[in-house]
C-alpha positions in Angstrom: 148.5 111.1 52.0 151.6 111.8 49.8 150.5 115.3 49.0 150.0 116.1 52.7 153.5 114.8 53.6 154.9 116.9 50.8 153.1 120.0 52.0 154.5 119.4 55.5 158.1 119.1 54.3 157.7 122.3 52.3 156.4 124.2 55.4 159.3 122.9 57.5 161.8 123.7 54.8 160.4 127.2 54.5 160.5 127.8 58.3 164.1 126.6 58.4 165.1 129.1 55.6 163.4 131.9 57.5 165.1 131.0 60.8 168.5 130.9 59.0 167.9 134.3 57.4 166.8 135.8 60.8 169.8 134.3 62.6 172.2 135.7 59.9 170.6 139.1 60.3 171.0 138.9 64.0 174.6 137.9 63.8 175.2 140.8 61.4 174.3 143.3 64.1 176.8 145.0 66.3 177.8 143.1 69.5 176.1 145.5 71.9 172.9 145.2 69.9 173.0 141.4 70.0 173.5 141.6 73.8 170.6 144.0 74.3 168.2 141.8 72.2 169.3 138.7 74.2 168.7 140.4 77.6 165.2 141.6 76.5 164.3 138.0 75.4 165.5 136.5 78.7 163.5 139.1 80.7 160.3 138.4 78.8 160.7 134.6 79.3 161.3 135.0 83.1 158.3 137.4 83.4 156.0 135.0 81.6 157.0 132.0 83.8 156.5 134.1 87.0 153.1 135.2 85.8 152.0 131.6 85.1 153.2 130.3 88.5 151.4 133.0 90.4 148.1 132.3 88.5 148.4 128.6 89.4 149.0 129.3 93.1 146.0 131.5 93.2 143.9 128.9 91.5 145.1 126.2 93.9 144.1 128.3 96.9 140.7 129.0 95.5 140.2 125.2 94.9 140.9 124.1 98.6 138.0 122.1 100.1 136.1 124.1 102.7 135.1 122.0 105.8 133.1 122.5 108.9 134.5 121.5 112.3 132.4 120.4 115.3 133.2 118.9 118.6 132.6 115.2 119.3 130.2 116.2 122.1 128.1 118.3 119.7 128.0 115.7 116.9 127.1 112.8 119.3 124.5 114.8 121.2 126.4 114.5 124.5 127.6 118.0 124.8 125.2 118.9 127.6 124.9 115.6 129.4 125.6 111.9 129.2 124.3 110.1 126.0 123.1 106.5 125.8 121.3 104.4 123.2 117.8 103.0 123.8 115.3 100.8 122.0 111.7 101.7 121.6 109.2 98.9 122.4 105.6 98.6 123.2 104.5 98.5 126.9 102.4 95.5 126.0 103.9 93.2 123.4 103.9 89.5 122.7 106.3 87.4 120.6 104.4 84.4 119.6 106.3 81.1 119.2 105.0 77.9 117.4 104.2 75.2 120.0 104.7 72.4 117.5 106.1 71.8 114.1 104.2 71.5 110.9 103.2 73.0 107.5 101.4 76.4 107.5 98.0 75.8 106.0 96.4 79.2 106.5 97.4 82.8 107.5 94.4 84.9 108.5 95.9 88.4 108.9 98.7 90.6 107.6 101.4 92.9 109.1 99.8 96.2 110.3 96.4 94.7 110.9 94.7 94.9 114.3 93.6 91.7 115.9 91.6 90.9 119.1 92.9 88.7 121.9 92.5 85.0 121.0 92.4 85.7 117.2 93.7 82.7 115.2 96.6 84.4 113.3 97.5 81.2 111.4 97.1 77.4 111.6 99.3 74.4 110.9 98.5 71.1 109.3 96.2 69.4 111.9 94.1 66.7 110.2 95.4 64.0 112.6 94.8 66.2 115.6 91.2 66.9 114.5 90.6 63.2 114.0 92.0 62.4 117.5 89.6 65.0 119.0 86.7 63.4 117.1 87.5 59.9 118.3 88.1 61.2 121.9 84.7 62.8 121.8 83.1 59.5 120.8 84.9 57.7 123.6 83.7 60.3 126.1 80.1 59.9 124.9 80.4 56.1 125.1 81.8 56.4 128.7 78.8 58.5 129.7 76.4 56.1 128.1 78.0 53.1 129.7 77.8 54.7 133.1 74.0 54.0 133.1 74.2 50.7 131.2 76.6 48.7 133.4 75.1 46.4 136.0 76.7 44.1 138.5 75.7 40.9 136.6 77.2 41.9 133.3 80.3 43.9 134.4 82.6 40.9 134.0 81.1 40.1 130.6 81.5 43.7 129.5 85.1 43.7 130.5 85.8 40.6 128.5 84.0 42.0 125.5 86.0 45.2 125.8 89.2 43.1 125.7 88.1 41.2 122.6 86.8 44.4 120.9 90.1 46.2 121.5 92.0 43.4 119.8 89.6 43.4 116.8 90.0 47.2 116.4 93.7 47.0 116.7 94.0 44.1 114.3 92.0 45.9 111.6 93.8 49.2 112.2 97.2 47.6 111.7 96.1 45.7 108.6 94.3 48.5 106.7 95.9 51.7 107.9 99.3 51.3 109.6 100.7 48.8 107.0 100.3 51.6 104.3 103.7 52.7 105.6 105.4 49.3 105.3 106.4 46.8 102.6 108.2 43.5 102.3 109.9 41.9 105.3 113.6 42.5 106.0 116.0 41.2 108.6 115.1 44.2 110.9 111.4 44.2 110.2 109.0 45.3 107.4 110.6 47.8 105.0 109.6 51.4 105.7 108.1 53.1 102.6 108.8 56.7 103.6 111.9 58.7 104.4 112.6 58.2 108.1 114.4 56.2 110.8 114.2 52.8 109.1 115.9 50.7 111.8 113.8 52.1 114.6 110.4 52.0 113.0 110.8 48.7 111.2 111.9 47.1 114.5 109.0 48.6 116.4 106.5 47.3 113.7 108.0 43.9 114.1 107.5 44.0 117.9 103.9 45.2 117.4 103.3 42.2 115.1 104.6 39.8 117.8 102.3 41.6 120.3 99.3 41.1 117.9 100.0 37.4 117.5 100.2 36.9 121.3 97.0 38.8 121.8 95.2 36.8 119.2 96.2 33.6 121.0 94.9 35.0 124.3 91.5 36.0 122.9 90.5 32.3 122.7 91.0 31.8 126.5 89.6 35.2 127.6 86.4 33.6 129.1 88.4 31.7 131.7 90.7 34.6 132.8 90.3 37.3 135.3 88.5 40.4 133.7 90.7 42.9 135.6 93.9 41.1 134.4 92.6 41.1 130.8 91.9 44.8 130.8 95.3 45.6 132.3 96.9 43.5 129.6 94.9 45.2 126.9 95.9 48.6 128.2 99.6 47.7 128.3 99.5 46.5 124.7 97.5 49.5 123.5 100.0 51.9 125.0 102.9 50.1 123.4 101.1 50.4 120.0 100.3 54.1 120.8 104.0 54.8 121.4 104.9 53.2 118.0 102.2 55.2 116.2 103.5 58.4 117.8 107.0 57.7 116.6 105.7 56.9 113.1 103.7 60.2 113.1 106.8 62.1 114.0 108.7 60.8 111.0 105.7 61.0 108.6 104.9 64.6 109.4 108.5 65.8 108.5 108.7 67.9 105.5 110.9 65.5 103.6 109.2 62.3 104.5 107.4 61.9 101.2 104.3 60.5 103.0 101.2 60.6 100.9 97.9 62.1 101.9 96.4 58.6 102.1 99.1 57.4 104.4 98.8 60.5 106.7 95.0 60.1 106.9 95.3 56.4 107.7 97.8 57.2 110.4 95.6 59.8 111.9 92.7 57.4 112.0 94.8 54.7 113.5 96.0 56.9 116.4 92.4 58.0 117.0 91.3 54.3 117.2 94.0 53.4 119.7 93.1 56.4 121.9 89.4 55.5 121.8 90.2 51.9 122.8 92.3 53.1 125.7 89.4 55.2 126.9 87.0 52.2 126.5 89.4 49.9 128.4 89.7 52.5 131.3 85.9 52.8 131.4 85.3 49.0 131.4 87.8 48.5 134.2 86.2 51.2 136.3 82.8 49.5 135.8 84.2 46.0 136.7 86.0 47.2 139.8 82.8 48.7 141.0 81.7 45.1 141.6 78.2 44.3 142.9 77.8 47.7 144.5 78.0 49.4 141.1 79.8 52.4 142.7 78.8 55.6 141.1 82.2 57.1 142.0 84.1 54.3 140.2 82.0 54.7 137.1 82.4 58.4 137.2 86.2 57.8 137.2 85.9 56.1 133.8 84.0 59.1 132.5 86.7 61.4 133.9 89.4 59.3 132.2 87.6 59.6 128.9 87.2 63.3 129.5 90.9 63.6 130.2 91.7 61.9 126.9 89.4 64.4 125.1 91.0 67.4 126.8 94.5 66.0 125.8 93.4 65.6 122.2 91.9 69.2 122.2 95.2 70.5 123.7 97.2 68.9 120.9 94.9 70.4 118.3 95.2 73.9 120.0 99.0 73.7 119.6 98.6 73.8 115.8 96.7 77.1 116.0 98.8 80.3 116.4 96.7 82.7 118.4 97.2 86.3 119.5 97.4 86.3 123.3 96.7 90.0 123.5 94.8 92.6 121.3 97.0 94.9 119.2 98.6 95.3 115.8 100.6 92.7 114.0 104.2 94.0 113.8 105.9 90.9 112.6 104.5 88.0 110.5 107.2 86.1 108.6 105.2 82.9 107.8 103.4 82.2 104.6 101.1 79.4 103.5 103.2 76.3 102.6 106.1 77.2 104.9 107.3 74.5 107.3 108.0 75.7 110.8 109.5 73.9 113.8 108.6 74.1 117.4 109.5 77.4 119.1 109.9 79.3 115.8 109.1 83.0 116.1 105.9 83.2 114.0 104.4 86.6 114.9 104.6 89.7 117.1 101.5 91.5 118.3 101.9 94.8 120.2 99.8 97.8 121.3 101.8 100.4 119.4 100.0 103.3 120.9 101.7 102.8 124.3 105.4 102.9 123.8 108.4 103.0 126.2 112.1 103.1 125.7 114.5 100.6 127.3 118.1 101.5 127.8 121.1 100.5 129.8 123.4 102.9 131.8 126.7 102.4 133.7 126.9 102.6 137.5 128.3 106.1 137.3 125.5 107.3 135.0 123.0 105.8 137.4 123.9 108.5 139.9 122.5 111.1 137.4 119.0 109.5 137.5 116.0 109.0 139.7 112.4 107.9 138.9 110.8 111.0 137.4 114.0 112.4 135.9 113.6 114.3 132.6 115.6 113.1 129.6 115.9 114.2 126.0 115.3 111.8 123.1 116.8 112.4 119.7 117.5 116.1 120.8 113.8 117.0 120.3 111.5 114.8 122.4 111.0 114.7 126.1 110.8 111.6 128.3 110.5 110.7 131.9 112.4 107.8 133.7 109.7 105.5 135.0 111.8 102.7 136.5 115.4 101.9 137.3 116.7 98.3 138.0 118.0 97.9 141.5 121.0 95.9 140.3 123.3 95.3 137.3 122.2 93.1 134.5 124.3 89.9 134.8 124.9 89.8 131.0 125.5 93.5 130.1 126.9 94.5 133.5 124.8 97.7 133.2 121.6 98.9 134.8 118.3 98.8 132.9 116.1 101.8 132.8 112.6 102.4 131.3 111.6 105.8 129.9 108.1 107.0 129.0 107.6 109.4 126.2 106.0 112.8 127.1 103.6 114.1 124.5 103.3 113.2 120.8 106.3 112.1 118.8 107.3 110.4 115.5 109.1 107.6 117.3 108.0 104.1 116.2 108.1 100.7 117.8 111.5 98.9 117.4 113.5 102.1 116.6 116.9 102.8 118.2 117.1 106.3 119.6 119.7 108.5 121.3 118.9 109.6 124.8 120.6 112.5 126.6 120.6 112.1 130.3 120.6 115.1 132.7 124.1 116.3 133.5 123.5 118.8 136.3 123.8 116.3 139.1 127.3 115.4 138.1 130.1 117.7 136.9 131.5 116.4 133.7 134.5 118.0 132.2 134.1 119.0 128.5 137.3 117.2 127.6 136.2 113.9 129.2 135.5 111.0 126.9 131.8 110.1 127.0 131.0 106.7 128.5 129.7 104.0 126.3 129.6 104.0 122.4 129.4 107.3 120.6 126.7 107.9 118.0 128.3 110.0 115.3 126.8 111.0 111.9 127.9 108.6 109.1 129.2 111.6 107.2 131.8 112.3 109.9 133.6 109.0 109.2 135.9 108.1 106.3 135.2 104.5 105.6 137.6 102.5 103.5 138.3 98.8 103.1 141.4 99.2 105.3 140.6 101.9 107.8 137.8 103.9 109.6 138.9 107.4 110.6 137.7 110.8 111.6 139.6 113.9 110.7 140.8 116.8 112.8 142.7 119.9 111.6 146.4 120.2 112.2 148.3 123.5 112.8 149.4 123.7 109.2 145.8 123.5 107.9 146.1 119.8 106.9 143.8 117.0 107.9 145.0 114.6 110.7 143.4 111.1 110.7 142.2 109.4 114.0 141.5 105.7 113.5 138.3 104.5 115.3 136.5 101.2 115.9 132.9 101.0 114.7 130.0 98.7 115.4 126.3 99.0 114.3 124.7 101.5 112.0 121.6 103.1 113.5 119.7 105.1 110.9 122.0 108.0 109.7 124.4 107.4 112.6 127.0 104.8 113.5 128.3 103.5 116.8 132.0 104.4 117.5 133.5 102.3 120.2 136.9 104.2 120.4 137.0 106.8 123.2 137.3 110.3 121.8 137.6 113.5 123.8 134.3 115.4 123.9 136.0 118.6 122.9 138.0 117.2 120.0 136.9 119.1 116.9 136.5 116.9 113.9 135.3 117.4 110.3 131.6 117.1 110.1 131.6 115.8 106.5 134.7 113.6 105.7 133.4 112.4 102.3 136.1 112.7 99.6 138.8 113.8 102.0 142.2 112.2 102.7 144.8 112.4 105.4 147.3 115.3 104.9 145.0 117.2 102.6 145.1 121.0 103.0 141.6 122.5 103.6 139.9 125.7 104.4 137.7 126.0 107.5 134.2 127.5 107.4 134.0 130.8 109.3 130.9 129.8 111.3 132.6 126.7 112.7 135.8 128.5 113.5 133.9 131.0 115.6 
């Protein structure tokens, strides 16, 4: 390091000595010679500076960004008519909603698959519903059998036996199945062992216990009481218990209830038992009321009542199965095995994708351009025909709904948003007019920054002028611009990398 420093000092010292010698030689010249040399040096310096500046100016001109200008009407596809936005959908399409809540136990198809009408797309947890159907089928079969077995002399005895049997079945059910959900006694009632509405269910269980105690006391005197009164009493008590079991099932079937499989199975069996006893009571009352004439119509009423209970149980089971109401392709299937869905959740969409139509909305003024059968252009390359026009404004959008059928083959798919150019011949539209509704401009035509959204036009000095705009949804490679822009306003087709005030060149093709 010391040697390098020494060498540098020597070089500087040597250059200094040379400069001093040269300066002394210069000062030793005659005055006119000194002046001539100074003038030559100044001229050389000025010439060099001028040459460098001219080279920089030429390079700056060559580096100007070249842009293409197009009118708003051309970029939005509304240069030859009025442009609107439409949504492609199937002529036949079904959005399938869950009819009840529960855990998804099976999914039998996938997105894109074709399914026939009535196909079971998925099913929810339905062990209790299946048990209820089985019990209702048994009650129906028993009602049919009893229709031929009941006679006038034993109808009263049969009614009393039904009353006692209903109590015995209920007593056993509460003891062995329902009490799986309850523990020690509290001030409100038995402690609820699952997550749920403790106060409500514990209080209801306490009321059911009081009902059971009263019923047990009445069984001993049932032989001396009116059979019809006994059956009415039994039905009232059973319906009270049924309401309690329904409330318990609602809480137990929630996803966060922590109910065990054993508890849920016991609850399903208990509900089925109560339903079966209600059907038996209805059948016995019908037989007793038939009296000595053993009216076939009255006995048949008991059978119909049991059949109604069976149909109700089957309907509850059917609500847990998600079926396709029409034949078609599955376009939407967000559920998976193990998911928990609530009632009215959108679980699937089935559509006939081969038959598509476009739905759009137009203003009252644009409505004058159209009639059923009018030709329109879709995405600047497909043809369509207006098939229907709403007779009045939509109360929400305040616009008129139109339906458009595609003519011929196209690459348009279900669910796509498309640009539609309506015919403009029936209405003179000045080129400078601002198009109605949102504009669909290419994404490249907008400069998007955290603080502004602008398009650029060209000023008289060749510099960019920014026009702030308000934007909405992105649709493919285009974006909705809500700000009204004149259709003949020429803007930069590709604003990427540009800024306001920047000087640019204009492509010759666009200038022409």
